[in-house]
N, C-alpha and C positions, 0 to 999 in steps of 0.2 A: 066686801071691803075693796077699796081701790088703793093703789100704791102709786104715789107721786111725791117722793121725798128722797132725802139722802140721810144716811146714818154714818156717824163717826164711829170707828171701831178701834180696838186697842193698839193697833200698829200705826195709827195716824192716817190710814187710807180711808176712803169713803165707799159706801155702797149706795149707788143711785138707782132709782127705779122709776118706771113710767108705765102707766096702763094705756094701751092703744085704744083711742077713742076719747081720752081726756084731753082737753085743749087748755093751753097751747102745748105743742110738742116741744120738749126741752131741746136746747141747742146742741146737747151732747149726743142725741140720737141720730141725726142725719149722717154724720161721718161713718157710722156703722152700717148704713143702708146699702144694699146691693141692688140699685135700681129704684124706680119710683113706686108710687102707690097704685095698685091695680084697680080695675073697675069694681071688683068685689070688695075693695077696702083693705086687702092684705098687701103686705110688702115683705121683702126678705132682708135679713141682716147677716153680716159676715161674722161667723164665730170660728173658733179654732177647729171645730169639727166640720166646717163647711157652712153652707148657707142654711139658715133656719127661717121658716116662714112665720110671720107674725099676723095673727088673726085679731079682729076687734075683740077686746076684752083680755087678750094676753098681756102679760107683764114682761117688759124688758128690764133686765137687771145688769148693771154695769159696775165693775170693780177693777181698778188698776188697768184700764184699757181692754179688759176682757168682758164680753157680753154673753148673756144667756137669755133664753126665752122660756117662760113657764106659764102654765095655766094659773089663773088667779088663786085657786084653792091650794096650789102647790107652793106658792111664793113664800109664805111665812116660814114653812119648814126649811125651804132652800136657803133663805136668808139667815136663819139660825145656824145652819151648817157653815155658811161663809163666816159668820161672826165668831164661831168657835175656833176658827183657824187664824193664827197670827200671820200666816204667809198667804200671798195671793193664790187663789185656787185656779188651777189650770187643768187641762186634760191632755197634757203632753204624754206621748208614748214613745219609747225608743230613746236614742241618744239625746243628751241635753235635757235631762230630767231635773236639773238643779232647782228649777222654780217650783216643782211639785214635791220632790223628795229631799231636797237639800236646802241649805242656806249658806250665805257667806259667813266667813269666820266672825265678822263683826255682828251679824245677826244672832249667831249662836251664843255669843258671849253675854251672859246675864249676871246680875249681881249675885254673889255667893253669900250664903248665910254663915252662921258661926261654925257649922260643921263642914263647910266647903261646898255644900250642894247648892245648886241653883235655886234661887228663891221662886223662880217661875219656870214652869215646864211648858214646852211648846205643845200645843194641842193640834190634833189632826182630825180631819173628817174621817168617819168610819169607812172601812174598805167597802167597795162596791162589788156585788156579785158574790158567788160562792167559790171556795177554794177548789182548784183543779186537782185531778189525780194524775200521777205520772205512771205511764204504762208502756210496755213493749207490745206493739201491735203488729200482727202479720200484714204484709203488704196488700194481700187480696181483700182484706177487710176495709181498707181505706178507699175513699173516693173523693171526687171534687164536684162542686156544684157550679156548672157553667153559667148560672144566672149572674154570679158576681165575680167568679175567679178570672184571673188574667188568661187570655188566650195564649197557648203555646204553639199555635200554628203559624210560626214565623221563624225566619232563619236565626235570629238572635237567640230565641229560646231553645231551638234545636241544638245550637252550638253549646249553649250553657249546659243542657242536660247531658249531652255526649261527653263534655269535659268532666263533669262531676262523676259520671259513670266510669270513665276511663281511669280516673285517678281518685277513686273514692277514699276519703280520709275520715275515719271515725272522730279524729280530734277536731274536725271542723263541722261535724254533724250535730248541730243543736237540735233539741227536741222539736218535733213538728207541733204546731198549734192545731188542735182538732176539736170539733164539736160532736158531742154525742146527742143525737136527736131522740125524741120520744120513742121512735121505732127501733132504737139501738143502732141506727146507721151512723157510721163514723165518717164525718166530712172534714176534709182538710181546709183550714182557713189560711194557714201560712206554712209553706214547705212543700208545695206541689212539685217543684223542680227536683228536690232531693228524693222525693217519693218516686217520681218517674225515672230518675237516674238509677235508683236502687232496683227498680223493676226490670231494668235492662240487663242486670247481672243475675248470675245463678247462685252466688254465694252469700247474698243478703236476703234473709227471709222476713225480717221484722225491723222496725225502726222505733226509737224512743219517741213518745208522744206526750204532750201536756194536754189533757182532755178536760174540756169545759162543758157545762150544760147551759145553754142559752134559752131564753124564753120562747124564741121563734126564729124563723129564717131571717126576718128583717133585722133582728139584733145581731145575728151572725154576720150579715152583710155590713152592718155598721162597724163591727169590730174589725172586719177585713179592711175597711177604708181607713180606720184609725191606725191600725198596725202598719199598713203599707205606706200610707202617706208620711208617717213619721220616719220611716227608714229610707225610702227613695220615692221619687215621683211616680205616680200612677198615670199611665197614658190616658188620654181623654176618653177613649172608648171603654177601657176597663173601669174608669171612674164612673162613666155614665151607667154601665150595666150594673155596677155595684150599687149605685144610687137608686136605680129602678128596683133592685131586689130589696133594698132597705126602705122602700115605699116613700122615697123622697118626692114631694109634691111637684117640684119643678121638672124632675126627670120623668115622672109619670105623665106630665102634661106634654113634654116633648114626644114621648113614645106614642101618645094618643094622636097627636097632630100628624106625625109622620105616617103612622099606620093608616089613619083615615084618608090620607092623601094617596095611598096606594104604594107607599115605599117602605123600606126597612132600614134600620140602622145596621151598618156593617159591624162585624165582630172583630175584624182585623184592621190594623192601621195601615197595612201595606195595600196600596191601590191595586197592585197586580192580583191580589186575592179577592177583590170585590166582585160580586155577582151583579147581573143586571137588576136594577131597581134598588140597589143598596147605596146609602149615603153615609158619610162619616163626619160631616161638619156640625157636630152637636153644639159646639160653642157658638157658632154663627146663628144657629136656630134659636138658642137660648137668648142671644142678644136681640134678635129680631122680635121675639115674643115680648121681651122686656121693653123695647123701644117703640114698637109699632103695633103690638097686640097679636093675639092668636089668629084673627081673621085674615090679615094680610099674609102672615107666615104660612097659614094653611093654603091660601090661594096660590102662593108662589110654588110650594111643594106640589100641589095638584097640577099646576101647569107643567112642571118638569116631568111628572109621571105620565101625563097625557102626551107631551111632545116627544119624549124619549123612551117609548116602551121597548123592553127587551134590550136596552143598551146599558153598558157600563158607563158610569159617570165619574171618571177619574178627575175631571175638572168641575165636578158638581158644586164645589164651594164657591168658585168664581161665578158660575152661572147663577147660583142662588143669590149671591151678593148683588149681581147686576139686576136681577129681577126684583129684589127687595127695593133697590133704589128707584126703579121704574114705578112700581106699584105703590110705594109709600109717598111718592111725589106726584102721582097721577092726578089728572083732572077728570071730570065726568066724561070727557071726550075719548078716553082710552077704551078701545074695543078689546075685550078679553079674548074673543074668538080670533081677531086679527093678530093679537099678540102670540097666541098658540101657533097660528099659521106661520108667523115669522120665525118662531123657534124651529118649526118643522122643516124649514128650508135647508137646515144643516143638521148634522149629527152632533151629539154632545161633545165628542172629541174635536170636531171641527170648530165648534164654538170656543172650546177651551184654548185652541191655538191663538185666539185673539189676545190672550193674556200671557203668551209665551215670553219669558225673559223679564217680566215685571215682578217687582218685589213688593210684598205687603198686600194684605187682603183688600184694603181700600182701593189701591191702584188697579188691582185686577178686577174688582167689582165695577169701577168706573169704566174700564176698557170694555167690559161685557155690556154694560148699560148703553154705551155709545154704539157698539156694533149691532146690538139687537134693535135699538131704535132706528138705526139707519135702514135696516131691512123692513121694519114695521112701516116706516113712512113710504117706502117704495111700493108697498102693497096697497096703499090707499086708493090709487086710481082704479085698480082691477076690482077692488071690493065695491067701490061706489059706482063704477061704470055700468 
């Protein structure tokens, strides 16, 4: 069965669907796209939980500006769930839940029957997941999974942990959100700062925990992303590592390209903590893959790995941007060996100084593009002579 239609539902809103591969594409789909269609026919759409990749045959469902992506066999059941609710379905978590759990006073007011009761009752989608247990758990039984948890190896986290430990207040200690894995390991999803602060004291042996059972580690990571994005911004590297742990296709592609180039993604946003061979410009890499494809992106990263071995790349983002501009606009005359030789005439830090004082990624990339190409052209006589 294919889905290419719209349904009117009881609150006057519409559910619109489109199956990827059916032509033409409706005009309401492109505004939700995050980039173009890839060579393999897939593309990404922006949802409230982040980007979701649409494969041929998948169905995009839209209602009140929110979009979902489902396999064709799951679509009918999902639409029935949406139709059963008179309020727009969202996946909000944290403050501002009115769209999911509440309604305006005008929406709640319905016509009353003779006995004063509402003639129509608001219907809700069934709860997702199983009920958690509330437990007091000893500190030594708790742990964190570094695959998706935020790094605490930075000054801000250390100050926060020390502050909580110094003035621990039970009135401010909400239960930690914890996952109980099949091996009975208890992993903290939300609350690692409170746990680490309590561990610094001798008078706190256990903490209150809201314990859930998830299907797998990928679901754990997705819940971490949802919970933390709703409360406060997640820095780009924490977001990236959580997406990798959640098996996000885009994040896994970035990880593969960076690793195959001989580099690693840094775990800390502070450039002073980076090690040789680590890069942190995940957003720039994602943009390059989307605009120019994985081949050019991989070639740029490989050139950086070859040109700057055993060097910290505090200005790696600017160098990457400059090289992307060079290689995406290159003609057949561009000599990759000469380009690497040009890069090796200076250290990564010295190249970074070419962008000192410049604001914005584009301006810094242009400055590096010009500087690298000047050296590249100067090497032409010695190479050809």
